[in-house]
C-alpha positions in Angstrom: 6.9 16.7 -17.6 10.0 17.2 -15.5 12.1 14.4 -14.0 14.9 14.5 -11.5 18.2 15.2 -13.3 20.7 16.2 -10.6 20.9 17.6 -7.1 20.1 21.0 -8.4 17.9 20.5 -11.5 14.9 18.7 -13.0 15.1 17.9 -16.7 12.3 18.4 -19.2 11.7 18.9 -22.9 9.8 22.0 -24.1 9.3 23.7 -27.4 11.5 26.8 -27.1 10.3 29.7 -29.2 11.2 33.4 -29.5 8.9 36.1 -28.2 8.7 39.8 -28.6 8.1 40.1 -24.8 10.7 41.1 -22.3 10.6 38.0 -20.1 10.5 34.3 -20.4 7.1 32.5 -19.9 5.3 29.3 -20.0 1.5 28.7 -20.0 -0.1 30.1 -16.8 -1.8 26.8 -15.9 1.3 24.8 -16.5 3.4 27.4 -14.5 1.0 27.1 -11.5 1.1 23.2 -11.6 4.9 23.1 -11.8 5.2 25.7 -9.0 2.8 23.7 -6.9 4.3 20.3 -7.5 8.0 21.2 -7.5 8.5 24.4 -5.6 5.9 24.2 -2.8 7.5 23.2 0.5 4.3 21.6 1.9 4.2 23.9 4.9 1.1 26.2 5.1 0.0 28.1 2.1 2.4 28.1 -0.8 2.5 30.7 -3.5 2.1 29.4 -7.0 2.9 32.6 -8.8 6.7 32.8 -8.1 8.9 32.8 -11.1 10.5 29.4 -12.0 14.2 29.3 -12.8 15.0 27.4 -16.0 18.2 27.0 -17.9 18.3 26.9 -21.7 21.9 26.4 -23.0 24.1 28.7 -20.8 21.2 31.1 -19.9 19.3 31.0 -16.6 15.9 32.5 -17.0 13.3 33.8 -14.6 10.1 32.2 -16.1 6.6 33.6 -15.5 3.1 32.4 -16.4 1.3 33.7 -19.5 -2.1 32.7 -20.8 -1.0 33.3 -24.4 1.8 30.8 -24.4 0.8 27.3 -25.6 1.2 24.2 -23.4 4.7 22.6 -23.4 6.3 25.8 -24.8 8.8 28.1 -23.3 8.7 31.6 -24.8 12.1 33.3 -24.6 12.8 36.9 -25.4 14.4 37.1 -28.9 17.4 38.9 -27.5 18.1 36.0 -25.1 17.3 33.1 -27.5 20.2 34.1 -29.8 22.7 33.2 -27.1 20.9 30.1 -25.7 22.2 27.5 -28.2 18.8 27.0 -29.7 19.0 26.1 -33.4 16.1 27.1 -35.7 13.4 27.9 -33.1 10.7 26.9 -32.4 12.4 23.6 -31.6 12.0 20.9 -29.0 14.8 21.4 -26.5 16.0 19.9 -23.2 15.4 22.5 -20.5 16.6 22.4 -16.9 14.3 23.5 -14.1 16.2 24.5 -11.0 15.0 22.8 -7.8 13.5 25.1 -5.2 16.6 25.4 -3.1 18.9 25.9 -6.1 16.6 28.5 -7.6 16.7 30.4 -4.3 20.6 30.3 -4.4 20.6 31.6 -8.0 18.3 34.5 -7.1 20.5 35.3 -4.1 23.6 35.3 -6.3 21.9 37.6 -8.8 22.3 34.9 -11.6 18.7 35.3 -12.7 
């Protein structure tokens, strides 16, 4: 679903849709798989519930898992989607997923 894009990001395509919730989310099983495949460091036990960091338009989002979100869909709070350069949601959009090290830097800088 995601492929290497740059030194800091993977690129994927997801349906981006608004949600009434207060945080961005993808399907829980998908979230766990992505976390395991792309964020785990291979040393000991790795957590698979950590938020992923995705970029939609100019917005960096802390993305959690939610059983109610359909597969291949990124649910984004309506207040955020207005500023994320998403035309006529739900729509298929290119989404950047920060690599593990870059995500950690973004959290440290308070960008997410």
